[in-house]
DRENSE-658205 format. One record per residue (C-alpha): residue in one letter; residue number from 1; x, y, z. Coordinates in steps of 0.25 Angstrom, whole numbers. Example, Ala and Ser with C-alpha at 12.3 -4.5 7.8 and 13.67 -1.06 7.14 Angstrom:
% DRENSE-658205
+---------+-----+-------+-------+-------+
: residuo : num :     x :     y :     z :
+---------+-----+-------+-------+-------+
:       A :   1 :    49 :   -18 :    31 :
:       S :   2 :    55 :    -4 :    29 :
+---------+-----+-------+-------+-------+
//
This chain:
% DRENSE-658205
+---------+-----+-------+-------+-------+
: residuo : num :     x :     y :     z :
+---------+-----+-------+-------+-------+
:       X :   1 :   174 :   627 :   380 :
:       X :   2 :   164 :   638 :   386 :
:       X :   3 :   151 :   633 :   390 :
:       X :   4 :   138 :   639 :   385 :
:       X :   5 :   134 :   646 :   399 :
:       X :   6 :   148 :   652 :   400 :
:       X :   7 :   146 :   660 :   387 :
:       X :   8 :   135 :   667 :   395 :
:       X :   9 :   145 :   673 :   405 :
:       X :  10 :   151 :   686 :   399 :
:       X :  11 :   163 :   693 :   406 :
:       X :  12 :   160 :   707 :   410 :
:       X :  13 :   167 :   718 :   418 :
:       X :  14 :   162 :   715 :   432 :
:       X :  15 :   153 :   703 :   436 :
:       X :  16 :   150 :   692 :   425 :
:       X :  17 :   136 :   694 :   419 :
:       X :  18 :   127 :   683 :   414 :
:       X :  19 :   122 :   684 :   400 :
:       X :  20 :   108 :   679 :   399 :
:       X :  21 :   107 :   677 :   384 :
:       X :  22 :   112 :   665 :   376 :
:       X :  23 :   119 :   667 :   363 :
:       X :  24 :   113 :   662 :   350 :
:       X :  25 :   117 :   649 :   345 :
:       X :  26 :   118 :   643 :   331 :
:       X :  27 :   104 :   637 :   327 :
:       X :  28 :   108 :   634 :   313 :
:       X :  29 :   117 :   637 :   301 :
:       X :  30 :   114 :   637 :   286 :
:       X :  31 :   125 :   638 :   276 :
:       X :  32 :   123 :   644 :   262 :
:       X :  33 :   134 :   645 :   252 :
:       X :  34 :   146 :   650 :   261 :
:       X :  35 :   137 :   657 :   271 :
:       X :  36 :   133 :   651 :   284 :
:       X :  37 :   120 :   656 :   291 :
:       X :  38 :   121 :   654 :   306 :
:       X :  39 :   107 :   654 :   313 :
:       X :  40 :   109 :   658 :   328 :
:       X :  41 :    98 :   658 :   339 :
:       X :  42 :    92 :   653 :   351 :
:       X :  43 :    81 :   644 :   355 :
:       X :  44 :    70 :   654 :   351 :
:       X :  45 :    75 :   656 :   337 :
:       X :  46 :    85 :   663 :   327 :
:       X :  47 :    93 :   675 :   332 :
:       X :  48 :   103 :   677 :   321 :
:       X :  49 :   109 :   673 :   308 :
:       X :  50 :   124 :   674 :   306 :
:       X :  51 :   130 :   673 :   292 :
:       X :  52 :   144 :   667 :   291 :
:       X :  53 :   153 :   663 :   281 :
:       X :  54 :   159 :   651 :   288 :
:       X :  55 :   152 :   638 :   288 :
:       X :  56 :   150 :   632 :   302 :
:       X :  57 :   156 :   618 :   304 :
:       X :  58 :   143 :   614 :   311 :
:       X :  59 :   129 :   614 :   304 :
:       X :  60 :   117 :   619 :   312 :
:       X :  61 :   104 :   617 :   305 :
:       X :  62 :    95 :   629 :   308 :
:       X :  63 :    80 :   626 :   312 :
:       X :  64 :    71 :   624 :   300 :
:       X :  65 :    63 :   637 :   302 :
:       X :  66 :    76 :   645 :   302 :
:       X :  67 :    81 :   637 :   290 :
:       X :  68 :    69 :   639 :   282 :
:       X :  69 :    67 :   654 :   285 :
:       X :  70 :    82 :   656 :   281 :
:       X :  71 :    81 :   649 :   268 :
:       X :  72 :    68 :   656 :   265 :
:       X :  73 :    74 :   670 :   268 :
:       X :  74 :    86 :   667 :   260 :
:       X :  75 :    78 :   664 :   248 :
:       X :  76 :    69 :   676 :   250 :
:       X :  77 :    56 :   668 :   253 :
:       X :  78 :    47 :   671 :   265 :
:       X :  79 :    50 :   664 :   278 :
:       X :  80 :    45 :   662 :   292 :
:       X :  81 :    55 :   669 :   302 :
:       X :  82 :    61 :   658 :   311 :
:       X :  83 :    60 :   660 :   326 :
:       X :  84 :    70 :   671 :   330 :
:       X :  85 :    77 :   674 :   343 :
:       X :  86 :    81 :   688 :   342 :
:       X :  87 :    85 :   696 :   354 :
:       X :  88 :    75 :   706 :   359 :
:       X :  89 :    74 :   716 :   348 :
:       X :  90 :    73 :   731 :   351 :
:       X :  91 :    60 :   736 :   344 :
:       X :  92 :    67 :   743 :   333 :
:       X :  93 :    75 :   731 :   329 :
:       X :  94 :    63 :   723 :   329 :
:       X :  95 :    55 :   733 :   321 :
:       X :  96 :    67 :   733 :   311 :
:       X :  97 :    67 :   718 :   310 :
:       X :  98 :    52 :   716 :   309 :
:       X :  99 :    52 :   727 :   298 :
:       X : 100 :    63 :   720 :   289 :
:       X : 101 :    56 :   707 :   291 :
:       X : 102 :    44 :   713 :   284 :
:       X : 103 :    52 :   717 :   271 :
:       X : 104 :    47 :   708 :   260 :
:       X : 105 :    57 :   698 :   253 :
:       X : 106 :    65 :   706 :   242 :
:       X : 107 :    62 :   719 :   248 :
:       X : 108 :    72 :   729 :   254 :
:       X : 109 :    70 :   741 :   263 :
:       X : 110 :    80 :   751 :   268 :
:       X : 111 :    83 :   753 :   283 :
:       X : 112 :    76 :   766 :   281 :
:       X : 113 :    64 :   759 :   276 :
:       X : 114 :    64 :   749 :   287 :
:       X : 115 :    66 :   761 :   298 :
:       X : 116 :    54 :   768 :   292 :
:       X : 117 :    46 :   755 :   291 :
:       X : 118 :    48 :   753 :   306 :
:       X : 119 :    44 :   767 :   309 :
:       X : 120 :    58 :   773 :   312 :
:       X : 121 :    62 :   780 :   298 :
:       X : 122 :    75 :   786 :   304 :
:       X : 123 :    80 :   772 :   309 :
:       X : 124 :    86 :   767 :   296 :
:       X : 125 :   100 :   765 :   302 :
:       X : 126 :    94 :   758 :   314 :
:       X : 127 :    87 :   748 :   305 :
:       X : 128 :   101 :   746 :   298 :
:       X : 129 :   107 :   743 :   312 :
:       X : 130 :    96 :   733 :   315 :
:       X : 131 :    98 :   726 :   301 :
:       X : 132 :   113 :   726 :   303 :
:       X : 133 :   111 :   718 :   316 :
:       X : 134 :   100 :   710 :   310 :
:       X : 135 :   103 :   696 :   317 :
:       X : 136 :    95 :   688 :   306 :
:       X : 137 :    97 :   695 :   293 :
:       X : 138 :    91 :   683 :   285 :
:       X : 139 :    77 :   684 :   291 :
:       X : 140 :    78 :   700 :   294 :
:       X : 141 :    85 :   704 :   281 :
+---------+-----+-------+-------+-------+
//
């Protein structure tokens, strides 16, 4: 069995290099019907949500603030965003995610609308790319 520190060493062409970031770990799971929402993160907070159709064999109870925000978001009620541990975001991606957080519940905007809102009306495809790679779609819909 591989030890945790051994995962940090990655083979490359040439000398080995040490990867200084730690991978996210599961901080909780919630099962609704036949879907499993897997919450991953670090000590600082939530970094991603994976949606799987396989139910895990081990149950991880998520922290209470993440659980409350999750159920409020799923029911369309306002919620307090739980602590996040997102990688350093580039300014454009941060502006897009902040813009979509300000969209009221039940409202929709096109990617072009979001691009115009953040001051770059020709960036609709780039907004779509940010949304396609959105690590937390429940909280950044």
